C-alpha positions as CSV (number, residue, x, y, z in Angstrom):
1,M,-4.9,-14.4,-27.6
2,E,-5.5,-11.2,-29.5
3,I,-7.2,-8.3,-26.7
4,S,-9.0,-6.1,-29.7
5,S,-10.4,-3.6,-27.2
6,A,-9.8,-1.6,-23.8
7,T,-12.6,-3.1,-22.1
8,D,-11.1,-6.8,-23.8
9,S,-8.3,-5.4,-21.6
10,V,-10.0,-4.9,-18.6
11,S,-12.2,-7.7,-19.3
12,I,-9.5,-9.8,-19.0
13,L,-7.1,-8.5,-16.8
14,T,-9.7,-8.3,-14.4
15,P,-10.7,-12.4,-14.0
16,A,-7.2,-13.5,-14.8
17,L,-5.3,-11.1,-11.5
18,L,-8.7,-12.6,-9.5
19,E,-6.8,-16.2,-11.0
20,A,-3.7,-15.0,-9.5
21,R,-4.7,-13.9,-6.1
22,R,-6.4,-17.4,-5.4
23,T,-3.4,-19.7,-7.1
24,G,-0.7,-17.8,-6.3
25,H,1.0,-17.6,-9.4
26,P,1.0,-14.9,-12.0
27,V,-0.5,-13.5,-14.9
28,A,0.7,-14.9,-17.7
29,S,3.8,-12.9,-19.4
30,E,1.4,-13.5,-23.0
31,I,-1.3,-12.1,-21.5
32,V,0.9,-8.9,-20.1
33,R,2.2,-8.1,-23.0
34,Q,-1.5,-7.7,-25.5
35,I,-2.6,-5.8,-22.7
36,D,-2.9,-1.3,-23.5
37,L,-4.8,0.3,-20.5
38,T,-5.1,3.4,-19.1
39,V,-5.4,4.7,-15.6
40,E,-9.4,5.0,-15.4
41,E,-8.6,1.6,-17.1
42,A,-6.3,0.6,-14.3
43,Y,-8.7,1.7,-11.7
44,R,-11.6,0.2,-13.2
45,I,-9.5,-2.8,-12.6
46,Q,-9.0,-2.3,-9.3
47,S,-12.7,-1.5,-7.9
48,E,-13.7,-5.0,-9.5
49,V,-10.6,-6.7,-8.2
50,A,-12.3,-4.8,-4.8
51,R,-15.1,-6.5,-4.8
52,A,-14.5,-10.2,-6.3
53,T,-12.1,-9.5,-3.7
54,G,-12.7,-7.7,-0.3
55,P,-13.4,-5.9,1.9
56,V,-11.2,-2.9,1.5
57,G,-8.9,-2.5,4.8
58,G,-7.0,0.5,3.9
59,F,-5.6,2.4,0.6
60,K,-2.6,3.4,-0.2
61,V,-1.0,7.4,-1.8
62,A,1.8,8.4,-3.8
63,N,2.6,11.7,-3.7
64,K,5.5,12.5,-5.6
65,P,6.0,15.9,-6.8
66,D,7.2,14.5,-10.3
67,A,4.9,12.0,-11.3
68,P,1.3,11.5,-11.3
69,R,-0.7,11.3,-7.8
70,I,-2.0,8.0,-7.6
71,M,-3.9,5.2,-5.0
72,A,-5.3,1.5,-4.4
73,P,-6.9,-0.8,-2.0
74,I,-5.9,-2.5,0.5
75,F,-7.5,-5.4,1.2
76,S,-8.5,-6.7,5.2
77,K,-7.0,-10.1,4.7
78,D,-4.0,-8.6,3.9
79,I,-3.6,-6.1,7.4
80,M,-1.9,-7.9,10.0
81,T,-0.3,-6.6,13.5
82,A,3.0,-6.3,14.7
83,P,4.6,-8.8,15.6
84,A,3.4,-10.5,12.3
85,V,5.0,-14.0,10.4
86,I,4.2,-14.4,7.4
87,D,4.4,-16.9,5.3
88,V,5.6,-16.8,2.0
89,P,6.7,-19.1,-1.1
90,R,10.7,-19.6,-0.5
91,D,11.9,-18.4,-4.1
92,E,9.4,-15.1,-4.3
93,E,11.7,-11.7,-4.6
94,I,9.9,-10.3,-1.4
95,G,9.8,-6.0,-1.5
96,I,10.0,-4.1,2.1
97,E,8.7,-0.5,2.6
98,L,8.7,1.4,6.0
99,E,6.2,3.7,6.0
100,V,4.0,5.8,8.2
101,G,0.3,4.9,8.0
102,F,-2.4,7.1,9.7
103,R,-6.1,4.3,10.9
104,I,-8.9,6.1,11.0
105,D,-10.4,5.9,14.3
106,R,-14.0,8.2,13.3
107,P,-16.1,8.9,10.5
108,L,-14.5,11.6,8.5
109,P,-15.9,15.7,8.7
110,D,-18.2,16.1,5.7
111,R,-16.8,18.5,2.8
112,T,-18.7,21.2,4.6
113,S,-17.2,21.0,8.4
114,P,-15.2,24.5,9.5
115,N,-11.5,23.7,10.6
116,R,-11.7,21.1,8.6
117,R,-8.4,19.7,8.2
118,D,-7.7,19.9,11.9
119,A,-11.1,18.4,11.8
120,I,-10.3,15.4,9.6
121,A,-6.4,14.9,12.1
122,E,-8.9,14.2,15.1
123,C,-9.9,11.5,13.6
124,L,-6.8,9.5,13.1
125,S,-4.1,7.6,14.9
126,A,-0.6,7.5,13.3
127,V,1.3,4.6,13.0
128,A,4.4,2.6,12.0
129,V,4.1,0.5,9.0
130,I,5.8,-2.3,6.7
131,E,4.0,-2.5,3.8
132,I,4.8,-6.0,2.2
133,V,5.4,-5.5,-2.4
134,R,4.0,-9.0,-4.3
135,T,3.4,-8.3,-7.2
136,R,0.5,-10.8,-9.2
137,L,2.7,-9.9,-12.9
138,P,5.5,-11.1,-14.5
139,M,8.1,-8.7,-12.9
140,D,8.7,-6.3,-15.9
141,A,4.5,-4.9,-16.0
142,T,4.1,-1.3,-17.1
143,P,3.5,1.1,-14.6
144,V,-0.2,1.7,-15.4
145,L,-0.6,-2.4,-14.6
146,K,1.0,-2.4,-11.8
147,L,-1.3,0.1,-10.5
148,A,-4.5,-2.0,-11.9
149,D,-2.4,-4.4,-9.6
150,N,-3.1,-2.2,-6.3
151,Q,0.4,-1.1,-7.4
152,I,1.2,-4.0,-6.5
153,N,0.5,-4.0,-2.8
154,G,1.2,-7.6,-0.8
155,G,0.0,-6.7,2.4
156,L,0.7,-4.4,6.0
157,V,2.2,-5.1,9.4
158,V,1.1,-2.8,11.7
159,G,2.6,-0.8,14.8
160,A,0.9,0.3,18.3
161,P,-1.8,3.5,16.7
162,V,-0.6,7.2,18.4
163,A,-3.6,9.2,19.4
164,D,-1.3,12.1,19.6
165,W,0.8,12.7,16.5
166,T,-0.1,16.3,15.5
167,A,2.8,17.8,17.1
168,L,5.4,15.7,15.8
169,S,7.1,16.7,12.8
170,L,5.8,14.0,9.8
171,G,7.5,15.0,6.5
172,S,10.9,14.8,7.8
173,V,11.5,11.3,10.3
174,S,13.9,9.6,12.2
175,A,13.7,5.9,11.4
176,S,15.6,3.2,11.1
177,L,15.3,-0.4,9.4
178,D,17.3,-3.9,9.2
179,L,16.1,-6.8,7.1
180,G,18.2,-9.6,8.9
181,D,21.7,-8.2,10.3
182,D,21.3,-5.6,7.5
183,R,20.8,-1.8,8.3
184,I,19.3,-0.7,5.5
185,L,18.3,2.3,7.3
186,D,19.0,4.4,10.2
187,G,18.3,8.4,10.6
188,T,16.6,11.4,9.2
189,A,14.0,9.5,6.5
190,A,11.7,12.0,4.1
191,V,8.0,11.3,3.7
192,P,7.9,11.0,-0.2
193,G,5.6,14.2,-1.3
194,G,6.9,15.9,1.6
195,D,4.5,15.1,4.1
196,A,2.4,12.1,5.9
197,F,-0.6,13.8,6.8
198,E,-0.5,16.6,3.5
199,N,-0.5,12.5,1.4
200,F,-3.4,11.2,3.6
201,L,-5.0,14.6,3.1
202,V,-4.6,14.2,-1.1
203,L,-5.5,10.9,-1.0
204,E,-9.0,11.9,1.1
205,D,-9.3,14.7,-2.2
206,M,-8.8,11.9,-4.9
207,L,-10.7,8.8,-3.6
208,G,-14.4,10.2,-3.2
209,E,-16.2,6.3,-3.1
210,H,-13.6,4.8,-4.9
211,C,-13.7,1.5,-3.8
212,G,-16.0,2.2,-1.0
213,G,-14.1,5.5,-0.4
214,L,-12.7,5.9,3.2
215,Q,-13.9,4.1,6.6
216,P,-13.4,3.9,10.1
217,G,-11.1,1.3,11.1
218,Q,-8.7,1.1,8.2
219,I,-5.5,2.4,7.3
220,V,-3.7,4.6,5.2
221,I,-0.3,5.0,3.9
222,T,2.4,7.7,2.8
223,G,5.0,6.5,1.0
224,S,8.1,4.4,1.8
225,L,10.7,5.8,3.4
226,N,13.8,3.5,2.6
227,G,13.6,3.1,-1.4
228,L,12.0,-0.4,-2.2
229,P,14.3,-3.2,-1.6
230,Y,13.4,-7.0,-2.6
231,L,14.6,-10.1,-0.4
232,R,13.4,-13.8,-0.2
233,A,11.6,-15.7,2.7
234,G,13.7,-16.6,6.1
235,I,14.8,-13.2,7.3
236,D,13.6,-10.8,10.7
237,I,12.5,-7.2,9.2
238,R,12.2,-4.8,12.0
239,G,11.6,-0.8,11.7
240,R,11.6,2.0,14.2
241,I,9.8,5.4,13.9
242,D,10.4,8.2,15.9
243,G,7.9,9.2,17.6
244,L,5.6,6.3,16.7
245,G,7.6,3.5,17.7
246,A,8.2,0.0,16.5
247,V,6.9,-2.5,14.0
248,S,7.8,-6.3,12.6
249,L,8.0,-9.3,10.8
250,R,9.4,-12.7,9.9
251,L,8.8,-13.9,6.7
252,N,9.1,-17.5,6.3
253,G,9.7,-19.4,3.9
254,V,7.2,-22.1,2.6
255,A,7.4,-24.4,-0.5
């Protein structure tokens, strides 16, 4: 298959990602190697996939000082309440990230509202979240291709919401994460970008109406506290963030 333009790339990768979501089989390497996307085109693909797959139940944002700010939708069908059990293929590598998240409890104030920062905070509850990282692409896909694939989000497991969170320090948190018998995080962890609420504000400013915009009931996640370890099914995962509580899941292996 010869791909002659970026427009062709968008029109080819969009249905390929939808098919990968339907079948569980990644997009073929020979297709991916011929696709050269811009960031704008990656966001077009996000929108097209969301239109076909939706509804959107949340968003992720990356706000690292040494990298471009990026965002991606997360589908409602992939968001679960802790404790959760998730069936995944036994031979698939699954990424796990413990994160500070926010649940939008009511419509956000418009841009002319006074004291808007504080008004936004009053619309949110904070939550401990585990992001499940799964790709519909070959593992060596480029960053912009991963962006088109919803920044390789595979789902969220969400802890109990905390309404009274504004006195908490959400730039550096005390947290733990156990992958089976291995504790891979124990103690102080920095939120990427420096502050979880600032990351939410960055997303709100970037997002606009992309994939429907921010809506009540959605979850926004703000960056991994523990890097991105990969593991296989048949394991219990337990996370905790001081002030936000616990979140857990079991990855159950299926054929």
